[in-house]
LUMVOPA-983696 format. One record per atom (N, C-alpha, C): z, x, y. Coordinates in steps of 0.1 Angstrom, whole numbers, padded with zeros to 4 digits, always signed. Each point is the difference from the previous one (the first is absolute). Example, Ala and Ser with C-alpha at 12.3 -4.5 7.8 and 13.67 -1.06 7.14 Angstrom:
REM LUMVOPA-983696
+0078+0132-0057+0000-0009+0012+0000+0009+0012-0007-0004+0011+0000+0009+0011+0008-0008+0011
This chain:
REM LUMVOPA-983696
+1891+0126+1625+0009+0001+0012+0008-0013+0000+0011+0001+0008+0010-0011+0000-0001-0008+0012-0010+0002+0008-0001-0007+0013+0003-0015+0000-0007-0006-0010+0002-0015-0001+0013-0003-0007+0005+0008-0009+0012-0003-0008+0012+0000+0008+0000+0008+0011+0012+0001+0008+0004-0014+0006-0010-0009+0000+0003-0013+0006+0004-0010-0011+0002+0005-0012+0005-0009-0011+0012-0008+0005+0009+0007+0006+0012-0006+0006+0003+0007+0014-0003-0007+0010+0001+0006+0014+0014+0005+0003+0001+0010+0008+0013+0006+0004+0006-0007+0011+0013-0004-0001+0007-0008+0011+0012+0008+0004-0001+0009+0010+0012+0008+0003+0012-0008+0004-0002-0012+0006+0011-0008+0004+0008-0006-0012-0006+0000-0011+0006-0004-0012+0003+0011-0010+0002+0012+0005+0000+0012-0008+0010-0001-0011+0013-0003+0003+0010+0000-0010-0001-0011-0011-0005-0011+0005-0002-0011-0009-0011+0003-0010-0011+0006+0005-0012+0003-0008+0003+0012-0009+0008+0010+0005+0004+0011-0008+0007-0004-0012+0009-0010+0001+0007-0005-0012-0011-0005-0010-0010-0007+0005-0010-0005-0009-0008+0012-0007-0003+0010+0008-0007+0012-0006+0009+0007-0010+0012+0001+0002+0010+0007-0009+0000-0008-0013+0001-0013+0001+0000-0009-0011-0012+0002-0009-0012+0000+0007-0013+0002-0008+0000+0013-0006+0005+0011+0007-0001+0013-0006+0009+0002-0012+0010-0008-0001+0009+0001-0012-0004-0009-0012-0011-0007+0002-0004-0008-0012-0007+0009-0010+0004-0001-0013-0005+0008-0010-0015-0002-0002-0008+0012-0001-0014+0000-0002-0008-0008+0011+0005+0000+0012-0006-0006+0011-0004+0010+0010-0013+0001+0004-0004+0010+0009-0011-0006+0009-0008+0009+0006-0009-0004+0010-0011-0009-0005-0005+0003-0013-0010-0009-0006+0005-0014-0001+0013-0002-0005+0006-0013-0001+0001-0007+0013+0004+0008+0010+0002-0006+0014-0014-0004+0005-0010+0008-0002-0013-0004+0005-0006-0013-0007+0003-0001-0012-0004-0013-0007+0007-0012+0005+0012+0002+0005+0008-0011+0006-0004-0004+0014-0006+0009+0007-0003-0002+0014-0006-0013+0004-0012-0003-0007-0007-0012+0004+0008-0013-0005+0006+0001-0011+0008-0011-0005+0011-0004+0010+0005+0010+0007+0011-0002+0010-0005-0001+0014-0013-0002+0002-0006+0000+0014+0004+0012+0008+0001+0011-0006+0003+0013+0006+0013-0001+0009+0010-0008-0005+0012-0002+0008+0012+0004-0009+0008+0010+0004+0011+0005-0008+0010-0011-0002+0003-0008+0010+0010-0011-0001-0004-0010-0011-0014-0003-0001-0004-0009-0010+0001+0006-0014-0003+0013-0001+0002+0007-0013+0015-0001-0004+0009+0003+0009+0014+0001-0004+0006-0014-0002-0007-0010+0003+0004-0014-0002-0004-0006-0013-0008+0008-0008-0005-0005-0013+0011-0003-0009-0002-0011-0008+0010-0004-0010-0004+0005-0013+0009-0002-0010-0002+0005-0014-0014-0005-0005-0003-0012+0002-0013-0005-0006-0012+0007+0006+0001+0002+0013-0011+0006+0007-0002+0015-0004+0012+0006-0002+0000+0014-0004-0006+0002-0014+0004-0009-0009-0005+0000-0013-0016-0002+0000-0004-0009+0008-0014-0004+0001-0009+0012+0004+0006+0009+0009-0008+0012+0005+0002+0012-0009+0007-0002-0012+0001+0011-0009+0013+0007-0001+0010-0004+0007+0013+0007-0001+0006-0003-0014+0006+0011-0006+0007-0003-0013+0015-0003+0004+0008-0003-0010+0014-0004+0002+0008+0010+0007-0001+0013-0003+0008+0010+0006-0004+0002+0015-0013-0002+0003-0005+0001+0014+0005-0012+0008+0000-0012-0006+0005-0012+0007+0014+0002+0003+0008+0004-0010+0015+0002+0002+0002+0010+0012-0007+0011+0000+0002+0010+0010-0004-0006+0014-0011-0007+0000-0004-0006+0013+0010-0010+0005+0004-0009-0008+0009-0011+0004+0014+0004+0002+0004+0011-0007+0014+0005+0001+0000+0015+0002-0005+0005+0011+0000+0015+0002+0014+0005+0000+0002+0013-0004+0013+0006+0000+0005+0002+0014+0010-0008+0004+0005+0001+0013+0007+0013+0003+0006+0006-0010+0006+0013+0003-0010+0011+0004-0012-0001-0006-0010+0010+0003-0006-0003+0014-0002-0012+0003-0005-0004+0013+0010+0004+0011+0013-0002-0002+0010+0004+0009+0000+0015+0002-0001+0007-0011+0000+0015+0000-0012+0005+0008-0011-0006-0002-0012+0005+0008+0002-0002+0015+0005-0012+0004+0002-0002+0014+0011+0009+0006+0010+0002-0008+0011+0009+0004-0006+0014+0002-0009+0005-0009-0006+0013+0002-0009+0000+0012-0007-0010+0003-0009-0001+0011+0008+0001+0013+0012-0007+0001+0008+0000+0012+0009+0013+0001+0001+0007-0010+0009+0012+0000-0005+0012+0008-0013+0000+0002-0005+0012+0008-0013-0004+0007-0001+0003+0013-0012-0004+0007-0013+0006-0004+0001+0010-0009-0011+0007-0005-0003-0005-0014+0006-0011-0004-0003-0007-0013-0010-0012+0003-0010-0001-0008-0010-0010+0002-0004-0006-0013-0003-0013+0000-0006-0007-0011-0013-0006+0005-0011+0005-0005-0014-0004+0005-0007-0009-0010-0001-0013+0002-0008-0009-0008-0015+0004+0001-0008-0003-0010-0014+0004+0000-0008-0006+0012+0005-0011+0006-0007-0006+0011+0005+0005+0014+0009+0010-0001+0006+0005+0013-0010+0010+0006-0001-0001+0014-0009+0010+0007+0005+0015-0002+0012+0002-0005+0006+0013-0002-0004+0005-0014-0005-0009-0009-0004+0004-0013-0012+0009+0001-0001+0012-0007-0011+0009+0001-0013-0006-0005-0011+0001+0009-0012-0007-0004-0007+0006-0012+0001+0013-0002-0007+0006-0012+0007-0005-0013+0013-0002+0000+0006-0005-0012-0003-0014-0002-0003-0008+0010-0003-0014-0001-0014-0001-0007-0008+0010+0000-0014+0000-0005+0000+0001-0015+0010+0005-0007+0000+0003-0014+0001-0014-0008-0004+0001-0012-0001-0013-0008+0014-0006-0003+0010+0009+0000+0014-0006-0004+0010+0006+0010-0001-0004+0013+0010+0005+0010+0014-0006-0002+0010+0007+0003+0014-0006-0002+0001-0011+0010+0007-0011-0004+0003-0011+0009+0009+0004+0011+0009+0010-0002+0009+0005+0010+0001+0015-0001+0003+0006+0012+0003+0014+0000+0014+0001+0007+0008+0008-0006+0013+0004+0006-0002+0014+0006+0003+0001+0012-0002+0013+0007+0012+0004+0008+0004+0013-0002+0010+0006+0008-0006+0012+0008+0001+0000+0013-0005+0010+0008-0010-0005+0010-0010+0008+0004-0010-0004+0010-0011-0008-0007+0000-0013+0002-0010-0008-0007-0014+0002+0007-0001+0006+0012-0013+0002+0006-0007+0011-0008+0007+0009-0007-0007+0010-0007-0009-0005-0011+0003-0012-0005-0008-0007-0010-0014-0002+0004-0002-0001+0013-0014-0003+0005-0008+0012+0004+0006+0012-0002-0007+0012+0003-0009+0005-0011-0010+0008+0002-0009+0005-0011+0008+0008-0009-0001-0003-0013+0008+0006-0010-0008+0006-0011+0005+0012-0005-0006+0006-0012+0012+0001-0010-0002-0005-0013+0010+0001-0010-0002+0013-0007+0011+0007-0003+0000+0012-0007+0010-0002-0012-0006+0002-0012+0008-0003-0012-0002+0011-0010+0008+0001-0011-0002+0010-0010+0012+0001-0009+0000+0010-0008+0010+0002-0011+0014+0001+0005+0010-0005-0008+0014+0002+0003+0005+0014-0003-0008+0007-0008+0004+0013-0004-0012+0010+0002-0003+0002+0013-0012+0007+0003+0002+0015-0001-0012+0007-0001+0001+0015+0000+0003+0005+0014+0002+0013+0002+0003+0005+0013-0012-0002+0009-0012+0002-0006-0012-0003+0008-0001-0014+0005+0004-0009-0009-0001-0015+0003+0010-0003+0011+0012+0006+0000+0009-0002+0011-0005+0004+0013-0006+0012+0000-0006+0006+0012-0012-0009+0005-0008-0005-0009-0011-0008+0004+0005-0013+0006+0010-0007-0006+0005-0012+0005+0006+0001+0014+0007+0011+0002+0007+0002+0013-0011+0004+0010-0009+0009-0003-0010+0004+0010-0010-0010+0004-0005-0008-0010-0010-0010+0004+0007-0011+0008+0012-0004-0003+0008-0010+0008+0002+0005+0014+0004+0013+0001+0003+0005+0013-0013+0001+0009-0011+0004-0006-0013+0002+0007-0005-0014+0004+0000-0010-0009-0005-0013+0002+0009-0007+0011+0013+0002-0001+0009-0005+0011-0003+0006+0013-0003+0013+0000-0004+0006+0013-0013-0005+0006-0008-0006-0008-0013-0006+0005+0002-0015+0003+0013-0005-0001+0002-0014+0005+0003-0010-0011-0001+0004-0013+0002-0009-0010+0015-0002-0003+0003-0012-0004+0013-0003-0005+0000+0001-0015+0009+0008-0006+0000+0003-0014+0008-0010-0008-0006-0007-0010+0007-0010-0008+0002+0005-0014+0012-0002-0006+0002+0004-0014+0012-0008-0005+0005+0004-0012+0010-0008-0007+0014+0005+0000+0003+0011+0007+0013+0006+0001+0005+0005-0014-0009+0001-0009+0004+0005-0014+0002+0015+0001+0006+0006-0011+0001+0014-0001-0014+0006-0001-0001+0013+0003-0013+0006-0002-0009-0001+0012-0013-0003-0002-0010+0000+0010+0003-0010+0011+0005-0012-0004+0004-0010+0011+0009+0006+0010+0011+0006-0005+0010+0006+0009-0006+0011+0008-0009+0009-0005-0006+0010+0008-0010-0005+0010-0006-0012-0003-0009-0006+0010+0008-0005+0012+0011-0007-0003+0009-0004+0011+0005+0011+0008+0004+0011-0007+0006+0012+0007-0011+0007+0009-0012+0000-0005-0011+0006+0008-0002-0008+0013+0000-0013+0000-0002-0008+0012+0012+0002+0009+0012+0000-0005+0012+0003+0008+0000+0013+0007-0005+0010-0008-0001+0014+0006-0010+0000+0012-0009-0009+0000-0010-0001+0011+0005-0009+0011+0013-0005-0002+0006-0010+0009-0008-0012+0002-0006-0005-0011-0008-0012-0001+0006-0011-0008-0005-0012+0000+0005-0011-0007-0005+0001-0015+0009-0005-0008-0003-0002-0014+0007-0012-0006-0007-0007-0009+0005-0013-0005+0003+0001-0015+0011-0005-0004+0004+0001-0014+0001-0014-0006-0008-0003-0010+0000-0013-0007+0009+0001-0012+0009-0008-0002+0010+0001-0010-0002-0010-0012+0005+0004-0011+0000-0009-0012+0013-0006-0002+0008-0001+0011+0013-0006+0000+0002-0007+0014+0011-0005+0002+0003-0005+0014+0000+0011+0010-0003-0003+0012-0001+0011+0010+0014+0006+0003+0010-0006-0004+0014+0005+0001+0005+0007-0012-0009+0002-0010+0003+0007-0012-0009+0012-0002+0004+0011+0005-0008+0012+0000-0001+0006-0014-0012+0002-0005-0002+0005-0013-0011+0010+0000+0002+0012-0004+0012+0006-0006+0011+0002+0011+0012+0000-0004+0011+0002+0010-0001+0013+0007-0005+0010-0006-0001+0013+0007-0009+0000+0012-0008-0011+0001-0009-0001+0012+0006-0008+0011+0013-0003+0000+0006-0007+0010-0002+0007+0014+0002+0013+0000-0002+0008+0012-0014+0000+0005-0009+0000-0010-0014+0000+0004-0004-0014+0006+0006-0010-0005-0002-0014+0005+0005+0000+0015+0012+0005+0002+0006+0000+0013-0009+0008+0010-0006+0011-0005-0008+0009+0009-0013-0008+0004-0006-0007-0010-0013-0007+0003+0003-0011+0010+0012-0006-0001+0003-0011+0009+0003+0006+0014+0006+0011+0001+0002+0007+0013-0013+0004+0007-0010+0002-0009-0013+0004+0005-0009-0011+0004+0005-0013-0001-0007-0011+0004-0008-0007-0011+0003+0004-0013-0007-0007-0011+0008-0012-0004-0002-0004-0013+0007-0012-0005+0000+0000-0015+0010-0008-0005+0001-0003-0015-0006-0014-0002-0007-0002-0010-0007-0013-0003+0002-0004-0015+0002-0013-0002+0001-0004-0014-0003-0015+0000-0005-0005-0011-0002-0014-0002+0012-0006-0007+0010+0008-0004+0012-0005-0007+0011-0002+0009+0008-0010-0004+0012-0004+0008+0010+0011+0002+0006+0001+0011+0011+0011+0002+0010-0001-0011+0004+0011-0005+0009+0001-0011-0006+0001-0014-0014-0002+0000-0007+0001-0013+0000+0014-0006+0004+0002-0012+0001+0013-0006-0014+0004-0005-0003+0013+0000-0013+0005-0005-0001-0002-0015-0010-0007-0005-0003-0001-0014-0015+0003-0002-0003+0004-0013-0013+0006-0003-0012-0009+0005+0002-0014-0003-0012-0008+0003-0002-0002+0015+0009+0004+0009-0002-0001+0014-0010+0010+0006-0001+0012-0007-0008+0011+0006-0015-0002+0000-0006-0006-0010-0014-0004+0001-0003-0009+0012+0010-0010+0002-0002-0009+0011+0002+0007+0013+0009+0010+0001+0002+0008+0011-0013+0008+0003-0007+0005-0010-0012+0008+0002-0011-0007+0007-0002-0013-0003-0011-0007+0006+0003-0002+0015+0013+0000+0004+0003+0000+0015-0003+0013+0006+0003+0011-0007-0003+0014+0006-0014+0001+0003-0009-0004-0010-0014+0001+0003-0005-0010+0009+0006-0012-0001-0005-0011+0009+0003+0002+0014+0010+0007+0004+0003+0003+0014-0010+0011+0005-0007+0007-0008-0006+0012+0004-0016-0001-0001-0006+0007+0009-0015+0001+0000-0005+0008-0011+0008+0009-0005-0004+0009-0012+0012+0005-0007-0001+0004-0012+0010+0006-0008-0004+0013-0005+0009+0010+0002-0002+0014-0005+0009+0003-0012-0006+0003-0011+0008+0004-0012+0001+0015-0001+0011+0006+0001+0002+0014+0000+0000+0006-0014+0009-0005-0008+0001+0004-0014+0004-0012-0008-0006-0002-0012+0004-0012-0008-0005+0003-0015+0009-0004-0009-0004+0000-0014-0009-0012-0003-0006+0000-0011-0009-0011-0004+0007-0014+0001+0011-0001-0006+0008-0012+0001+0011+0001+0010-0002-0004+0012+0011+0001+0010-0001-0011+0010+0011-0002+0008+0000-0010+0010-0010+0003+0011-0002+0013+0002-0009+0004+0011-0015-0005-0002-0004+0000-0013-0013-0005-0003+0000-0015+0001+0011-0007-0002+0001-0014+0002-0003-0003+0015+0007+0008+0009-0002-0002+0014-0015+0002+0004-0006+0011-0006-0014+0003+0003-0009-0012-0005+0003-0006-0011-0009-0011-0005+0002-0012+0008+0012-0002+0005+0003-0011+0009-0009+0002+0013+0000+0012+0005-0008+0003+0012-0015-0003-0003-0005+0004-0011-0014-0003-0004-0002-0015+0000+0009-0008-0006-0001-0014-0001+0000-0006+0015+0007+0006+0008+0002-0005+0014-0011+0005+0009-0010+0007-0006-0012+0005+0008+0005+0010+0010+0009+0009-0004+0005+0010+0009-0005+0014-0005+0000+0010+0008-0004+0013-0004+0010+0007-0009-0005+0007-0010+0009+0008-0009-0004+0014+0000+0010+0009+0002-0003+0015+0001+0009+0006-0011-0005+0012-0005+0008+0007-0010-0002+0015+0002+0011+0007-0002+0000+0015+0001-0002+0005-0014-0011+0008-0002-0002+0006-0014+0011+0011-0003+0001+0004-0012+0009+0010-0004-0005+0008-0012+0009+0008-0005-0004+0008-0012-0002-0009-0012-0011+0003-0007-0004-0009-0012+0011+0000-0011+0008+0010+0000+0010+0001-0010+0014-0006+0004+0000-0005+0013+0012-0006+0005+0000-0015-0003+0009-0006-0008+0000-0014-0004+0001-0009+0013+0006+0006+0011+0002-0008+0012-0013-0001+0008-0010+0008-0004-0014-0001+0006-0009-0010-0007+0004-0004-0012-0009-0009-0008-0002-0013+0007+0010-0006+0006-0001-0013+0006-0010+0001+0012+0002+0011+0008-0009+0001+0012-0014+0003-0005-0002+0007-0010-0014+0003-0005-0006-0013-0005+0008-0008-0007-0005-0013-0005-0005-0009+0012+0008+0000+0011-0003-0008+0012-0013+0005+0006-0002+0013+0000-0012+0006+0006-0012-0003-0008+0001+0000-0013-0011-0004-0009-0004-0015+0002+0010-0008+0004-0002-0014+0002-0004-0004+0014-0002+0011+0009-0005-0003+0013+0009+0003+0012+0012+0004-0003+0009+0004+0011-0005+0013+0006+0002+0002+0013-0005+0011+0007+0009+0013-0002-0007+0010-0004+0007+0013-0002+0004+0005+0014+0013+0004+0001+0005+0004+0013+0006+0015-0001-0005+0008+0009+0005+0014+0001+0007+0002+0013-0003-0008+0010+0006+0002+0013+0000-0014+0008+0008-0001+0010+0001-0013+0007-0013-0005+0006-0009+0009+0004-0013-0005+0005-0008-0008-0010+0003+0003-0013-0007-0008-0011+0004-0014+0001+0012-0003+0004+0005-0014+0001-0005-0006+0013+0000+0007+0011-0005-0005+0013-0014-0004+0000-0008+0007-0008-0014-0004-0001-0003-0014-0004+0009-0006-0008-0002-0013-0006+0004-0011+0010+0006+0003+0012+0005-0010+0009-0007+0000+0013-0012+0006+0001-0007+0001+0013-0003-0014+0005-0002-0010-0010-0004-0013+0004+0011-0010+0000+0013+0005-0003+0011-0008+0000+0010+0003+0011+0004+0013+0001+0009+0004+0010-0004+0014+0004-0001+0002+0013-0003+0014+0005+0013+0008+0000+0002+0007-0011+0013+0007-0001+0001+0011+0011-0011+0006+0004+0001+0010+0010+0006-0004+0013-0001-0013+0003+0005-0004+0013+0013-0009-0001+0005+0000-0012+0012-0008-0002+0012+0005+0009+0001+0013+0001+0011+0005+0008-0002-0004+0015-0013+0001+0005-0002-0004+0014+0003-0015+0002-0004-0008-0010+0003-0014+0001+0015-0003+0000+0007+0007-0008+0015-0002+0000+0006+0004+0013-0005+0012+0005+0005+0004+0013-0003-0010+0011-0012-0005+0000-0005-0010+0010+0009-0013-0001+0002-0004-0013+0009-0012-0002+0014+0003+0006+0005+0012-0003+0014+0003+0005+0000+0000+0015-0011+0005+0006+0000+0000+0015-0001-0014+0005-0008-0009-0007-0001-0014+0005+0014-0007-0002+0006+0003-0011+0013-0007-0002+0011+0005+0010-0001+0013+0003+0010+0005+0010-0002-0006+0014-0013-0002+0003-0003-0006+0013+0005-0015+0000-0001-0007-0012+0004-0013-0001+0015-0002+0002+0007+0011-0004+0015+0000+0001+0005-0002+0014-0009+0002+0010+0005-0002+0014+0003-0015+0003-0005-0009-0009+0004-0014+0002-0011-0010-0001-0012+0004-0001-0011-0010-0001+0001-0009-0012+0002+0005-0011+0002-0008-0012+0014-0006-0001+0010+0007+0005+0013-0005+0000+0001-0013+0008-0007-0001+0011+0000-0012+0008-0006-0012-0007-0007+0002-0011-0005-0011-0008+0010-0006-0009+0012+0006-0001+0010-0005-0009+0011-0008+0009+0003-0012-0005+0010-0008+0008+0014+0003-0005+0010-0006+0007+0014+0001-0005+0002-0011-0011-0009-0009-0001+0000-0009-0012-0010+0005-0010+0001-0005-0012-0009+0004-0011-0015+0000+0004-0006+0011-0001-0015+0001+0003-0007+0006-0012-0010-0008-0005-0007+0004-0012-0009+0012+0003-0003+0008-0010-0009+0012+0001-0014-0004+0006-0005-0012-0005-0013-0005+0004+0000-0002+0015+0011-0006+0005+0001-0003+0014+0001+0013+0009+0007+0009-0005+0001+0013+0007-0014+0007+0000-0007-0001-0011-0014+0006+0000-0009-0008+0010+0002-0013+0000-0009-0008+0009+0003+0003+0015+0013+0002+0003+0004+0002+0014-0005+0014+0004+0002+0010-0009-0003+0014+0004-0014+0004-0002-0008-0009-0007-0014+0004-0003-0002+0011-0009+0010+0003-0008+0000+0012-0009-0001-0005-0015-0006+0009-0009-0001-0004-0014+0014-0001-0006+0001-0009-0010+0013-0002-0006+0006+0012-0006-0009+0009-0006+0005+0013-0006+0007+0008+0011-0006+0001+0012+0006+0008+0011+0013-0007+0004+0000-0013+0001+0012-0008+0004+0011+0003-0009-0003-0001-0013+0011+0002-0011+0006+0014+0001-0009+0010+0002+0005+0014+0002+0009+0002+0012-0004-0006+0011+0008+0001+0012+0013-0007+0000-0001-0012-0007+0013-0008-0001+0010+0007-0008-0005+0007-0011+0009+0008-0008+0007+0011+0008-0008+0007+0009+0005+0010+0009+0010-0006+0009-0003-0012+0006+0009-0006+0009+0013-0004-0007-0001-0004-0013+0012-0004-0007+0009+0012-0003-0006+0012-0003+0007+0012-0002+0007+0004+0013-0006-0003+0011+0006+0004+0013+0010-0010+0005+0002-0011-0007+0009-0010+0004-0005-0010+0011-0013+0000+0002-0006-0009+0010-0003-0014-0004-0003-0001-0013-0002-0013-0006+0007-0001-0013+0001-0012-0006+0006-0002-0013-0009-0009-0008-0001+0003-0013-0008-0008-0009+0008-0012-0004-0005-0012+0001+0007-0012-0004-0010-0009-0008+0005-0010-0007-0010-0009-0008-0010-0006+0010-0012+0002-0003-0011-0005+0009-0006+0009+0010+0006+0012+0001-0005+0009+0010+0010+0010+0005+0000+0002+0014+0009+0009+0007+0006-0006+0012+0011+0006+0004+0006-0004+0013+0003+0012+0008-0001-0001+0013+0003+0012+0009+0015+0001+0002+0005+0012+0000+0014+0003+0002+0002+0006+0014+0012-0002+0005+0003+0007+0013-0007-0006+0012+0001+0008+0011-0006-0005+0013-0015+0003+0000
């Protein structure tokens, strides 16, 4: 669990832009990830400013090589500027450092979480119970039907469907959730502004309209390249309570996602198929190795009785919606000042959980009642 690690570098919303520059700089250092960051925490007294003030000698002493030192001391200003421009270009663009309260908890728990997430769409959906559905890019007709049907039925039970927006099973999983008018999350192996494959541009727009989001650890503008997709796969499984493999060959990206899920101590499910179908071989291998054989959605629900009561998810969502609608009359809005008010202060004044406060503030922002500013929110109008 990441409970203690979240405090490696405390989150300071009032210094958001300053610290975001630091996080972007760290994320662009070659061969530098969460393990490296964790090793540096004690050395820097768990203070991001102290870390970013390290000189060449100190960096060398803690194990930075020359290319890492150069990247740290001279970050590419054009990429930093591009990232900030992307962030400011759309109010539904977000950059979430690993210590942000908006960063999804499940993803924080994996051994190699991304230092940053770039998100376009509804960031609240990242915190909802998710099932990943993955499979072949060239599925059989049966595989297409299974991907669509399982996604639609799971979405109907309250799950958010997470996949990779790829051709084949990924696409049918997203479409199944959309057909149920439910949220679905697409994790990309490119920047969130670079839809790949291009033919899924419309699908990406539809999932955004449905309240889902696009997610990537790569800077906006990053092109899709082969080595990005295994990294993408660990995020797909890392966001999810379980991963369902619909069809997969023995050597496929879908099996990589499943193995990541196993390493992350998440549930793995597989749909069996005809023994003569090469696309069933990967699922059969997973089942032999301990994945649960799935024939219907209830087979998946059985594994989550002690994690999340799927049968009451719809009621919980309706209750939350009712609560939020009642809050819209002004109780929480009164907790926001005409000067910058932090989310923590709004939560303290209203007596509500931060998760509820963030959801309602987003709704207020969409209605033009508040505006998001560095350090928090301000009230608009009378």
